[in-house]
C-alpha positions in Angstrom: 22.9 49.1 0.8 26.6 48.2 0.9 27.8 45.9 -1.9 28.7 42.3 -1.1 32.4 41.8 -1.9 32.8 38.1 -1.2 31.0 34.9 -0.2 32.6 35.3 3.3 31.1 38.7 3.5 27.7 37.3 2.5 28.0 34.5 5.1 29.1 36.7 8.0 26.9 39.7 7.2 23.7 38.4 5.7 21.0 40.8 4.7 17.5 40.6 6.1 16.2 38.8 2.9 18.9 36.1 3.0 17.3 34.2 5.9 15.0 31.2 5.9 12.8 31.2 9.0 10.7 28.3 10.3 7.9 29.0 12.7 7.3 26.4 15.3 8.1 25.4 18.9 11.4 24.6 20.7 11.6 22.0 23.4 13.9 19.4 25.0 13.5 15.6 24.7 15.8 13.1 26.5 18.2 15.9 27.1 18.4 17.1 23.5 17.1 20.4 22.1 14.6 20.1 19.3 12.6 22.4 17.1 9.3 21.2 15.7 7.5 22.8 12.8 5.1 22.1 9.9 6.6 23.3 6.6 5.4 23.5 3.1 7.5 21.4 0.8 8.7 24.5 -1.1 10.6 25.6 2.1 11.7 22.1 3.0 13.3 21.6 -0.4 15.6 24.6 0.4 16.9 23.6 3.8 17.8 19.9 3.7 20.9 18.0 2.7 21.8 14.3 2.6 24.9 12.8 4.1 25.6 9.3 2.8 27.8 8.6 5.8 24.6 8.6 7.9 22.1 7.6 5.3 21.9 4.3 3.3 21.7 4.3 -0.5 18.3 5.1 -1.9 16.3 2.1 -2.9 14.8 3.0 -6.4 11.8 0.7 -6.0 10.8 2.4 -2.7 11.1 5.8 -4.2 8.9 4.7 -7.2 6.2 3.5 -4.8 6.2 6.7 -3.0 6.1 8.7 -6.3 2.9 6.7 -7.2 1.5 7.5 -3.7 2.1 11.2 -4.2 0.5 11.1 -7.6 -2.7 9.8 -6.0 -2.9 13.3 -4.4 -1.8 15.3 -7.4 -3.7 13.5 -10.1 -6.7 12.2 -8.3 -7.2 14.3 -5.2 -7.0 11.5 -2.7 -5.7 12.2 0.8 -2.2 11.0 1.5 -0.3 10.6 4.8 3.3 10.9 5.6 5.2 10.6 8.9 7.4 13.5 9.8 10.9 14.2 8.6 13.8 14.3 11.2 16.7 16.6 10.6 19.9 17.4 12.4 21.1 21.0 12.5 24.9 20.3 12.9 25.3 23.8 14.3 23.4 25.5 11.5 20.9 28.3 12.3 19.7 29.6 15.6 16.5 29.2 17.6 14.8 32.4 18.6 12.6 31.0 21.4 10.7 34.2 22.2 9.5 34.5 18.6 9.0 30.7 18.1 11.4 30.8 15.1 14.3 28.7 13.9 16.4 30.9 11.5 18.8 29.6 8.9 21.0 31.6 6.5 20.2 30.7 2.9 23.4 28.7 2.5 23.0 26.7 5.7 21.5 23.3 5.6 20.1 20.7 8.0 21.0 17.0 7.4 18.4 14.3 7.0 18.3 11.7 9.7 15.0 10.0 8.7 12.9 10.6 5.6 15.3 10.6 2.6 13.1 8.3 0.5 10.1 10.5 1.1 12.1 13.6 0.2 13.6 11.9 -2.9 10.1 11.0 -4.1 8.8 14.6 -3.7 11.9 15.9 -5.4 11.5 13.5 -8.3 7.9 14.5 -8.8 8.8 18.2 -8.6 11.6 17.8 -11.2 9.3 15.7 -13.5 6.6 18.4 -13.3 9.1 21.2 -13.9 10.4 19.3 -17.0 6.8 18.8 -18.3 6.0 22.4 -17.7 9.0 23.6 -19.7 8.0 21.3 -22.6 4.4 22.4 -22.5 5.4 26.1 -22.6 7.7 25.4 -25.6 4.8 23.8 -27.4 2.4 26.5 -26.4 0.0 24.0 -24.8 -1.6 26.5 -22.5 -4.2 24.2 -20.9 -1.5 21.8 -20.1 0.6 24.6 -18.6 -2.2 25.5 -16.3 -2.8 21.9 -15.3 0.9 21.3 -14.5 1.2 24.7 -12.7 -1.7 23.8 -10.4 0.0 20.4 -9.6 3.2 22.2 -8.8 1.4 24.6 -6.5 -0.2 21.7 -4.7 3.1 20.0 -4.4 4.9 23.1 -3.1 2.2 23.8 -0.6 2.0 20.2 0.8 2.5 20.4 4.6 5.2 18.2 6.1 5.9 17.8 9.8 9.6 18.4 10.6 11.6 17.8 13.8 15.1 19.4 13.9 17.6 18.1 16.5 19.5 21.3 17.2 22.5 20.0 19.2 23.3 16.4 18.6 26.7 15.3 17.4 27.5 13.0 14.5 27.8 9.9 16.7 24.3 10.6 18.2 23.0 11.3 14.7 24.1 7.8 13.4 22.6 6.2 16.5 19.3 8.0 16.0 19.2 6.8 12.4 19.9 3.3 13.5 17.3 3.3 16.3 14.6 4.7 14.0 15.1 2.2 11.2 16.0 -0.9 13.2 13.3 -1.0 15.9 10.0 -0.5 14.0 8.6 -3.2 11.8 6.6 -2.8 8.6 3.0 -3.9 9.0 1.9 -6.9 6.9 -0.6 -9.6 6.6 -4.1 -9.1 8.0 -3.4 -5.7 9.6 -2.0 -4.2 6.3 -5.0 -5.5 4.4 -7.5 -4.2 7.0 -6.0 -0.7 7.0 -5.7 -0.4 3.2 -9.1 0.8 2.1 -8.1 2.3 -1.2 -7.3 -0.7 -3.3 -10.1 -2.4 -5.3 -10.1 -5.9 -3.7 -9.7 -4.5 -0.2 -12.8 -2.3 -0.7 -14.6 -5.2 -2.4 -13.9 -7.5 0.5 -15.0 -5.0 3.1 -18.3 -4.3 1.3 -18.9 -8.0 0.7 -18.7 -8.7 4.5 -20.6 -5.6 5.6 -23.3 -5.6 2.9 -24.0 -9.1 1.7 -26.0 -11.6 3.8 -24.2 -14.6 2.4 -21.2 -13.8 4.6 -23.1 -14.4 7.8 -22.6 -18.1 7.0 -18.9 -17.5 6.3 -17.9 -15.4 9.3 -14.9 -13.2 8.4 -12.7 -11.5 11.0 -12.5 -7.8 10.2 -10.8 -6.7 13.3 -7.9 -9.0 14.3 -4.5 -7.8 13.3 -2.9 -11.2 12.9 -5.1 -13.8 11.2 -8.4 -14.6 12.8 -9.9 -15.2 16.2 -11.8 -18.2 17.4 -15.3 -18.3 15.9 -14.3 -17.0 12.5 -13.9 -19.1 9.3 -11.9 -16.6 7.2 -9.4 -13.9 8.0 -9.9 -10.6 6.1 -6.6 -11.1 4.2 -7.7 -14.6 3.1 -10.9 -13.2 1.7 -9.0 -10.7 -0.4 -6.9 -13.6 -1.7 -10.0 -15.6 -2.5 -11.5 -12.7 -4.5 -8.3 -12.2 -6.5 -8.1 -16.0 -7.2 -11.8 -16.1 -8.3 -11.9 -13.0 -10.4 -8.4 -13.0 -11.9 -7.2 -16.6 -11.5 -4.0 -15.3 -9.9 -2.3 -15.3 -6.6 -2.4 -12.1 -4.6 1.1 -11.1 -5.4 0.4 -11.2 -9.1 -3.0 -9.3 -9.0 -3.4 -6.9 -11.9 -6.6 -5.1 -10.9 -6.0 -4.3 -7.3 -5.5 -0.7 -8.1 -6.6 2.6 -6.7 -8.9 3.7 -9.5 -12.2 1.9 -10.5 -15.8 2.8 -11.1 -18.6 2.1 -8.7 -20.3 0.1 -11.5 -17.3 -2.2 -11.7 -17.3 -2.6 -7.9 -21.0 -3.4 -7.7 -20.7 -5.9 -10.6 -18.0 -7.9 -8.9 -19.8 -7.7 -5.6 -22.7 -9.6 -7.3 -20.3 -12.1 -8.8 -18.6 -12.7 -5.5 -21.9 -13.1 -3.7 -23.1 -15.6 -6.2 -19.8 -17.6 -5.9 -20.0 -17.9 -2.1 -23.8 -18.7 -2.2 -23.0 -21.5 -4.7 -20.1 -22.8 -2.6 -22.3 -23.1 0.5 -24.8 -25.2 -1.5 -22.3 -27.8 -2.6 -19.8 -28.0 0.3 -20.5 -29.4 3.8 -21.4 -26.9 6.6 -18.5 -24.5 7.1 -16.2 -25.6 9.9 -12.7 -24.5 10.6 -11.5 -28.1 10.9 -13.0 -29.3 7.6 -10.3 -29.7 4.9 -12.5 -28.3 2.2 -12.8 -25.0 4.2 -9.1 -24.8 5.0 -7.2 -21.8 3.7 -5.1 -23.5 1.0 -8.0 -25.6 -0.4 -10.3 -22.6 -0.5 -7.8 -20.6 -2.6 -7.3 -23.7 -4.8 -11.1 -24.0 -5.4 -11.3 -20.3 -6.3 -8.4 -20.6 -8.8 -10.1 -23.7 -10.4 -13.5 -22.0 -10.5 -12.0 -18.9 -12.2 -11.3 -20.9 -15.3 -14.9 -22.1 -15.5 -16.5 -18.9 -14.5 -14.8 -17.0 -17.3 -15.0 -19.7 -20.0 -17.0 -17.2 -22.1 -14.6 -14.4 -21.2 -17.3 -12.8 -19.0 -18.4 -14.1 -15.6 -20.9 -16.9 -16.4 -23.1 -18.2 -13.7 -24.1 -21.3 -15.7 -20.6 -22.5 -16.4 -19.6 -21.8 -12.8 -22.5 -23.7 -11.3 -21.8 -26.6 -13.6 -18.2 -26.9 -12.4 -19.3 -26.4 -8.8 -21.3 -29.7 -9.0 -18.0 -31.7 -9.0 -17.1 -30.5 -5.5 -19.5 -32.8 -3.5 -17.9 -35.8 -5.1 -14.3 -35.0 -4.0 -12.7 -36.7 -1.1 -10.8 -33.7 0.3 -8.6 -35.8 2.6 -7.1 -37.5 -0.5 -5.4 -34.3 -1.7 -2.5 -34.5 0.6 -2.6 -38.2 1.3 0.9 -39.7 1.9 2.5 -36.2 1.9 3.8 -34.2 4.8 1.9 -31.1 3.6 3.3 -28.9 6.3 6.7 -29.3 4.8 5.5 -27.9 1.4 5.7 -24.2 0.8 2.3 -22.5 0.9 2.1 -21.8 -2.8 3.0 -25.5 -3.5 0.1 -26.7 -1.3 -2.3 -24.4 -3.1 -1.1 -25.5 -6.5 -1.3 -29.2 -5.6 -4.8 -28.8 -4.3 -5.9 -26.9 -7.4 -4.3 -29.5 -9.8 -6.0 -32.3 -7.8 -9.4 -30.7 -8.3 -8.8 -30.0 -12.0 -7.6 -33.6 -12.6 -10.6 -35.0 -10.7 -13.0 -32.8 -12.8 -11.3 -34.0 -16.0 -11.5 -37.7 -15.0 -14.9 -37.7 -13.4 -16.9 -35.2 -15.5 -19.2 -38.1 -16.6 -20.6 -37.9 -13.1 -22.1 -34.5 -13.9 -23.6 -35.8 -17.2 -25.2 -38.7 -15.2 -26.5 -36.2 -12.6 -28.0 -34.2 -15.5 -29.9 -37.2 -16.8 -31.2 -38.1 -13.3 -32.4 -34.6 -12.9 -34.5 -34.9 -16.0 
């Protein structure tokens, strides 16, 4: 083998071992040549580069969320799903169509058009694991070394779909980035809740509707992407909010227990609590109707927030204290809550807070009604 005398020599006359080859398929789309492949992350780490003239600055919060998502796979064995990465060759490499190969020299890179946050998250996890592995080796923590090595293996072997635009220029590259990131919209609301079946309250809501008979009287729309169709009382996303308000006494955005890891026992326990709550609600409120103020979205969340305080007076969910507080509800004139106020002008959270405070004040002022009811019952 002839010696390499310079970097130029290495570049112009690479040896067989200095290539990176991607196996896949070449095609044309809208007049552009592309090469599509599925790569392990170990190979993808080697071939990509970021150009900040095309890409925006990384958003640390977005990277952190993706890191947590990747750790679901590495730490807990849950399936994770990523859209493909789009790269631009910028003249690097060559497509060998008859072999179904895209060949790059080791010093050649493809530039990221879409997927930099995903790649940054994978790289951060890799670097963290490599640092942890080095420390574990220094401390001779052999079991820890095996554990981290296995995670690194899983990370390196993770398959990622990649599309390489072989022949677009820098102007087309910037336009492609703009089109990809400008036109799609992030899913939200009911659709996001419906599709997320890992988090605790989402699973709890689904099982409550599908398994518990009480929800036949409280029809919940499990299928509509935006809110609820005619004939349903609750939307699915509202039910998730109600469960968080009841069991945590918080709004959805402040939920602390809506995580990915929980026991079947905890889920079953809170299914029973939620079922009891809605059964009690049906006993003390008028028949469920969409037009009734007491069954409106804001008032329902307000009731759940109020009832949380009484349900957990003894720190654990208490059927007795909940039932006692529930008995104030038939005495409330629901139309008085927003009387003299243009409630539609109030922010949603303000409407919920006002309704919850109204119920709490009414309970405080009229609690003698419940004592009187007790005496009559005797």
